[in-house]
Every structure is written in structure tokens, then in C-alpha cells.
GUROGU-316472 format. One line per 10 residues: number of its first residue (from 1); their letters; for each residue x negated, y negated, z negated of C-alpha. Coordinates in nm, 3 decimals. Example, Ala and Ser with C-alpha at 12.3 -4.5 7.8 and 13.67 -1.06 7.14 Angstrom:
BEGIN
1> AS> -1.230 0.450 -0.780; -1.367 0.106 -0.714
# end
This chain:
BEGIN
1> MKRNFIFLLI> 0.413 0.484 2.170; 0.643 0.468 1.870; 0.928 0.223 1.933; 1.198 0.081 1.714; 1.495 -0.058 1.907; 1.714 -0.359 1.833; 2.085 -0.298 1.861; 2.201 -0.594 2.066; 2.537 -0.471 2.179; 2.798 -0.234 2.036
11> ITLMAVSCQQ> 3.111 -0.219 2.245; 3.412 0.002 2.179; 3.630 0.084 2.476; 3.983 0.221 2.434; 4.045 0.425 2.750; 4.322 0.648 2.873; 4.226 1.010 2.814; 4.277 1.107 3.172; 4.076 0.813 3.301; 3.725 0.893 3.420
21> LSVIHLEQNQ> 3.413 0.686 3.373; 3.269 0.532 3.689; 2.932 0.364 3.730; 2.829 0.117 4.002; 2.469 0.052 4.103; 2.406 -0.324 4.128; 2.187 -0.421 4.421; 2.033 -0.752 4.523; 2.195 -0.759 4.868; 2.533 -0.630 4.751
31> EDKQKNGIIY> 2.820 -0.818 4.917; 3.131 -0.684 4.741; 3.220 -0.845 4.410; 3.263 -0.598 4.125; 3.499 -0.595 3.828; 3.392 -0.725 3.492; 3.225 -0.465 3.269; 2.912 -0.354 3.087; 2.569 -0.389 3.250; 2.291 -0.156 3.149
41> NLPKTAFLIN> 1.941 -0.088 3.279; 1.716 0.211 3.331; 1.363 0.156 3.197; 1.036 0.235 3.366; 0.693 0.320 3.226; 0.414 0.064 3.204; 0.059 0.129 3.089; -0.115 -0.096 2.840; -0.491 -0.056 2.883; -0.723 -0.194 2.614
51> VDVEKNISIK> -1.092 -0.223 2.702; -1.364 -0.307 2.447; -1.678 -0.452 2.606; -1.999 -0.493 2.410; -2.202 -0.800 2.499; -2.575 -0.782 2.420; -2.763 -1.113 2.408; -3.145 -1.129 2.399; -3.298 -1.465 2.304; -3.666 -1.533 2.361
61> GPYAEHADKY> -3.871 -1.646 2.060; -4.042 -1.988 2.082; -4.385 -1.830 2.018; -4.342 -1.531 2.251; -4.642 -1.630 2.469; -4.874 -1.615 2.168; -4.744 -1.289 2.014; -5.022 -1.078 2.165; -5.302 -1.320 2.075; -5.219 -1.369 1.709
71> LGLRNVISSN> -5.025 -1.055 1.611; -5.108 -0.800 1.879; -4.739 -0.771 1.977; -4.672 -0.697 2.343; -4.319 -0.556 2.346; -4.138 -0.884 2.282; -3.842 -1.053 2.452; -3.986 -1.253 2.741; -3.667 -1.422 2.868; -3.307 -1.494 2.769
81> TESYVIKNIE> -3.075 -1.224 2.905; -2.718 -1.096 2.870; -2.594 -0.744 2.937; -2.260 -0.569 2.902; -2.145 -0.214 2.833; -1.796 -0.064 2.797; -1.761 0.088 2.452; -1.402 0.210 2.451; -1.091 0.240 2.671; -0.750 0.305 2.515
91> IETVLIPDTS> -0.429 0.370 2.710; -0.076 0.357 2.574; 0.265 0.347 2.740; 0.544 0.095 2.692; 0.893 0.079 2.839; 0.996 -0.221 3.047; 1.321 -0.285 3.241; 1.330 -0.161 3.598; 1.479 -0.455 3.788; 1.592 -0.226 4.071
101> QYYLIPMPSK> 1.803 -0.009 3.838; 2.086 -0.217 3.693; 2.427 -0.048 3.665; 2.777 -0.169 3.590; 3.041 0.019 3.391; 3.374 -0.146 3.486; 3.615 -0.221 3.204; 3.916 0.018 3.199; 4.245 -0.130 3.310; 4.455 0.041 3.037
111> FKKNDDFTYI> 4.397 0.127 2.673; 4.538 0.398 2.455; 4.532 0.418 2.075; 4.278 0.651 1.909; 4.091 0.696 2.235; 3.766 0.513 2.165; 3.419 0.513 2.311; 3.104 0.355 2.167; 2.798 0.221 2.357; 2.478 0.122 2.178
121> LNDNLGFETV> 2.215 -0.056 2.389; 1.857 -0.140 2.307; 1.678 -0.471 2.360; 1.611 -0.393 2.729; 1.982 -0.327 2.806; 1.906 0.043 2.825; 2.139 0.295 2.664; 2.030 0.434 2.331; 2.350 0.606 2.229; 2.690 0.662 2.383
131> GLNLENRDNK> 2.989 0.793 2.186; 2.806 0.881 1.859; 2.882 0.761 1.510; 2.569 0.583 1.387; 2.716 0.347 1.131; 2.449 0.418 0.871; 2.156 0.394 1.106; 1.891 0.139 1.007; 1.852 -0.171 1.222; 1.476 -0.226 1.230
141> QASFEINTKP> 1.280 -0.470 1.441; 0.941 -0.392 1.587; 0.658 -0.628 1.496; 0.286 -0.654 1.549; 0.002 -0.871 1.429; -0.306 -0.993 1.613; -0.611 -1.083 1.405; -0.868 -1.302 1.578; -1.210 -1.396 1.446; -1.405 -1.679 1.606
151> QSYPNLFKLY> -1.744 -1.569 1.732; -2.019 -1.723 1.519; -2.390 -1.693 1.568; -2.647 -1.700 1.288; -2.878 -1.996 1.240; -3.134 -1.888 1.498; -3.505 -1.937 1.436; -3.454 -2.133 1.116; -3.827 -2.136 1.037; -3.900 -2.299 1.373
161> ADNSQVERID> -3.785 -2.619 1.204; -4.089 -2.616 0.974; -4.299 -2.931 0.967; -4.420 -2.979 1.323; -4.648 -3.271 1.240; -4.977 -3.284 1.059; -5.160 -3.573 0.896; -5.480 -3.676 1.067; -5.746 -3.869 0.876; -5.997 -4.070 1.079
171> TVYELVQMDS> -6.290 -4.270 0.950; -6.380 -4.575 1.155; -6.654 -4.827 1.086; -6.600 -5.197 1.098; -6.886 -5.445 1.124; -6.888 -5.699 0.843; -7.128 -5.997 0.829; -7.225 -6.133 0.494; -7.443 -6.439 0.531; -7.717 -6.327 0.762
181> IVMSKPIIKR> -7.668 -5.960 0.696; -7.451 -5.745 0.926; -7.331 -5.419 0.778; -7.079 -5.150 0.875; -6.786 -5.083 0.644; -6.609 -4.742 0.658; -6.228 -4.760 0.691; -6.003 -4.453 0.653; -5.701 -4.439 0.887; -5.415 -4.193 0.835
191> SLVTKTLEQR> -5.169 -4.096 1.108; -4.918 -3.821 1.192; -4.974 -3.615 1.506; -4.750 -3.344 1.652; -4.889 -2.993 1.640; -4.923 -2.809 1.965; -4.709 -2.500 2.019; -5.015 -2.279 1.984; -5.111 -2.444 1.655; -4.764 -2.377 1.519
201> AEEAADYILK> -4.778 -2.017 1.640; -5.114 -1.969 1.471; -4.976 -2.114 1.151; -4.670 -1.883 1.162; -4.893 -1.580 1.225; -5.103 -1.681 0.923; -4.788 -1.691 0.708; -4.691 -1.342 0.826; -5.030 -1.202 0.725; -5.002 -1.372 0.385
211> FRMKRFELLS> -4.656 -1.224 0.324; -4.785 -0.879 0.415; -5.074 -0.920 0.173; -4.837 -1.029 -0.104; -4.616 -0.724 -0.045; -4.923 -0.501 -0.048; -5.032 -0.650 -0.381; -4.687 -0.586 -0.529; -4.673 -0.227 -0.407; -5.026 -0.150 -0.524
221> AYQEVPYSKE> -4.973 -0.320 -0.865; -5.279 -0.536 -0.792; -5.146 -0.823 -1.005; -5.086 -0.593 -1.304; -4.766 -0.780 -1.392; -4.501 -0.559 -1.559; -4.210 -0.650 -1.332; -3.874 -0.491 -1.404; -3.725 -0.269 -1.135; -3.471 -0.538 -1.038
231> AFEYLTRELE> -3.735 -0.810 -1.018; -3.969 -0.588 -0.816; -3.695 -0.500 -0.565; -3.590 -0.864 -0.536; -3.944 -0.988 -0.472; -4.025 -0.724 -0.210; -3.690 -0.781 -0.036; -3.737 -1.158 -0.022; -4.093 -1.126 0.107; -3.982 -0.881 0.375
241> DTENKYLELF> -3.686 -1.098 0.484; -3.902 -1.409 0.513; -4.169 -1.216 0.706; -3.904 -1.088 0.949; -3.776 -1.442 1.007; -4.125 -1.554 1.101; -4.163 -1.245 1.322; -3.849 -1.342 1.513; -4.031 -1.654 1.630; -4.259 -1.418 1.826
251> TGINLTEINS> -4.040 -1.116 1.905; -3.709 -1.296 1.971; -3.357 -1.207 1.855; -3.096 -0.954 1.976; -2.728 -1.033 1.917; -2.421 -0.817 1.979; -2.052 -0.905 2.006; -1.739 -0.708 2.105; -1.490 -0.861 2.348; -1.149 -0.700 2.393
261> HQFILVPEKN> -0.963 -0.714 2.724; -0.608 -0.600 2.791; -0.451 -0.500 3.121; -0.095 -0.397 3.202; -0.034 -0.157 3.488; 0.309 -0.070 3.627; 0.268 0.215 3.878; 0.514 0.248 4.163; 0.662 0.574 4.289; 0.417 0.587 4.580
271> DRNSNVRIFG> 0.125 0.572 4.334; 0.193 0.934 4.236; -0.111 1.154 4.311; -0.325 0.851 4.394; -0.571 0.603 4.237; -0.458 0.263 4.112; -0.732 0.007 4.051; -0.739 -0.164 3.710; -1.049 -0.386 3.685; -1.406 -0.430 3.800
281> FSTSEGITDI> -1.710 -0.412 3.575; -2.069 -0.533 3.603; -2.350 -0.482 3.353; -2.462 -0.841 3.411; -2.120 -1.015 3.411; -1.885 -0.787 3.218; -1.521 -0.760 3.334; -1.480 -0.880 3.694; -1.214 -0.888 3.964; -1.113 -0.563 4.134
291> DDVDSEIYSI> -1.221 -0.712 4.469; -1.579 -0.781 4.358; -1.798 -0.574 4.593; -2.093 -0.579 4.350; -1.895 -0.431 4.060; -1.794 -0.081 3.960; -1.420 -0.037 4.008; -1.229 0.135 3.728; -0.910 0.309 3.836; -0.648 0.537 3.688
301> EFESLSSSDY> -0.529 0.842 3.882; -0.187 1.000 3.830; -0.159 1.371 3.910; 0.196 1.507 3.910; 0.245 1.821 3.698; 0.624 1.857 3.741; 0.741 1.718 4.070; 1.092 1.570 4.053; 1.143 1.663 4.420; 1.177 2.029 4.319
311> LDTLIVNNIK> 1.462 1.944 4.081; 1.634 1.740 4.352; 1.614 2.037 4.590; 1.777 2.263 4.329; 2.061 2.014 4.277; 2.126 1.968 4.650; 2.124 2.343 4.720; 2.319 2.464 4.416; 2.545 2.187 4.282; 2.839 2.046 4.472
321> ASKNRGLAYR> 2.833 1.668 4.497; 3.109 1.476 4.318; 3.271 1.154 4.436; 3.300 1.013 4.086; 2.965 0.975 3.916; 2.911 0.894 3.549; 2.621 0.722 3.375; 2.295 0.708 3.569; 1.979 0.830 3.396; 1.629 0.939 3.486
331> VPELCRAHIS> 1.438 1.262 3.438; 1.078 1.149 3.374; 0.798 1.318 3.563; 0.509 1.467 3.368; 0.173 1.349 3.501; -0.187 1.397 3.409; -0.383 1.072 3.412; -0.755 1.006 3.398; -0.991 0.713 3.446; -1.232 0.713 3.740
341> VDGEAIPQFH> -1.530 0.488 3.817; -1.587 0.422 4.186; -1.385 0.736 4.261; -1.577 0.959 4.017; -1.348 1.092 3.745; -1.434 1.063 3.377; -1.363 1.415 3.242; -1.099 1.311 2.988; -0.736 1.377 3.075; -0.411 1.268 2.913
351> NFQILQFGNI> -0.052 1.368 2.989; 0.219 1.103 3.022; 0.587 1.104 3.115; 0.637 0.840 3.385; 0.999 0.741 3.444; 0.973 0.572 3.784; 0.805 0.881 3.933; 1.126 1.073 3.862; 1.455 1.035 4.049; 1.794 0.900 3.945
361> HHLPANKVQI> 2.063 1.146 3.829; 2.418 1.097 3.706; 2.616 1.241 3.417; 2.960 1.392 3.484; 3.233 1.130 3.519; 3.411 1.273 3.213; 3.361 1.105 2.880; 3.069 1.256 2.691; 2.871 1.195 2.377; 2.501 1.151 2.454
371> MFNENSGSLN> 2.181 1.029 2.291; 1.882 0.902 2.487; 1.517 0.959 2.399; 1.384 0.635 2.246; 1.040 0.683 2.403; 1.126 0.787 2.757; 1.490 0.695 2.818; 1.577 1.057 2.909; 1.865 1.253 2.755; 1.818 1.413 2.412
381> YIRLKK> 2.175 1.503 2.316; 2.490 1.578 2.522; 2.838 1.679 2.404; 3.157 1.671 2.612; 3.458 1.503 2.450; 3.801 1.662 2.469
# end
């Protein structure tokens, strides 16, 4: 991951040329008080895992039970359901401070003119540069932007709101007596009654057939009206859209939305050559807890490609240990990582340099000019000072 560091601290130390640099590892249970000085930190590698989950929603149409009777449709949505599927998994690395690796550089007791030393630290108190002239280097700040869009659903089954009542006209007869003559007088009564669901379904099916007939008449030039190309396309499109809206009352509606989930994973040294669980997943519930027994468990496996233990063995066997140790740094360990589902690996592999899988090493106690790698914290440039 591309990183731009903030220069928080630039300290110039004037030290005696014969004086050597010493570094002290700060520990939580340390009893002895140390001198005042500069504190810096070694970073470790964290994994930012972005998961895109597609949610599919099926909504039953209000006339689904009558689709076969009036339209001959059998493959319609019969119940409201939700289902989930993972569409994409992205993995990137970020550097975070390792709280177990803080070091102190004590301030020198004496100073000598023209004997300077420069330390440039990044925003995590990790060294970026030591003893290099970077006066013209740009000071840029990393930034990011998150765009969120509220989930909105269309106006479902708009045509279901059509008039659900019908006027009923009844003729009743009332007896009227005029003198000695009794006669019946017809009286018309009007009232509104609610249509049954089947009546509304039959009416909607009738509309669909009418729209199909209208489209057929347009396509066959039955009306013999010289429509322009634009008018013809508009009419056929509007007829088709309205027909599809009525069809949805029988077939139902399918909706899709994408939900993004983010996980951060910080592997420990004992996670090397092993699986680390990230999240659980269910097709009926989506992302779940890693302890859900009914879910598939997604894990990431780290396979070491360059064991740091081999380098340590070379150092122990071939390099004489020194009492005075300079700046502490890490040699990252190259690992191959892949995602597995319930222990079965997905055949896509990626190589990462993981700092905490490597071991701690120290520079010579002499003053040196060095530059650290901005992505891994390892050494990029070394030059001994006279």
C-alpha cells in the first residue's frame, strides 16, 4: 500500500565523534529508570480485508396465486426471500505501531561542534531517515474519502394502487299506494364495493393482454398512422414498460444491493504457517460471527517463503556479538497468503512482507546514515559516517 508519511519530529544531536550510539529496549515490566532521550517504534504489518457481499431480495407479487389461471405463468416468486453471495474480497497491508517494540536513544552527555546527527520519524514514531539531508523533501499528508449512498428501493408494485373499488348499481322496488291503487316504484341505488383480489388480478391480466395487442398493432402497422421513428420508439417503449409493471404484480420483483464489510487482521508471530479466521458467511444471513457453527468460515493462511530463523542462525554462527548495539530494526519475512473456506484453499495466492514474522536486528553502534523503506520499515540505504 502506498504511504505518505508525516514528519512529526526532526531532532539534531551534536555528539562527540568518539561516542557511540546506544539503544535501549523499553519493556512494560522494566524496573530501572532510563535517561531522557528519543523514543521510536518498530512497526508491524496489519491486513485490511474488504469484502463485498451481494444481497438478493425476492418479493412476492400480490397476484402470484392467480398468475397461472389468467396468464399461464407458473415460474413466479411464491414467497419473500433474501439470499447473499460474496462478490469480491480485497486484501491490502497497512503499518501499525508494535506496542512491544519501543526503543529509547539516550541523549548524549557532551556535544561537539560540527558533529551533527539528524533523525526523521514518521507519524507512528518509526524511523524514516537517520543522518540524511532531506531539506527539500515534500511534506505530504495522506488522505482518503469515503462515499456513502443510502439504500433506496423503487416504488414497488405501483399499479397495485389502482382503484380497488367498483360502483354497484342495484334496482329495488318500493310499494307506493295512490288512492286505492298499490303499485311498485323502481328505485336505483348506487354503492361502492371493494373488489376481491381475484377480480383485481383478472382486471390486471386483461390490461396486459390489451397492451400486448396495442404493441402488436404498432409493430404490424395495423393503424396505418405514419408515426415518426422517435414517436414509434417512444410508444412501444411506454407500452412495454407499463405491461412489465402489471406483470410484476404476478411474477414479483427481484432487487439487488451491495454491502461492503471491512475487517482488520493483525497476525502474531505464531500465526506463521497457520490459518487465521476472519469472518463467517451464510447464504441466508450474510456475514456472521466466526463462531457460528452453521456458517462457512473464511480464513487467511500465511505460508513462510523466507524463514527469518535461517538468517538468525547465520548471524549466531558467523558474526561475533557486540556489547554496544545501535538502532533496532526488523527484516520482514516474505509470506504467501491465500483465502480458504472451511479449510479448502481458494487457488489465488498473494505475496506479502510481514514484519512481525521477522526477528529484531541491530545496526552497528557507530553513527551511520540510513534510510528506511516507507512500506515495510526495513532498511533501504546505509552509509557509515567518518
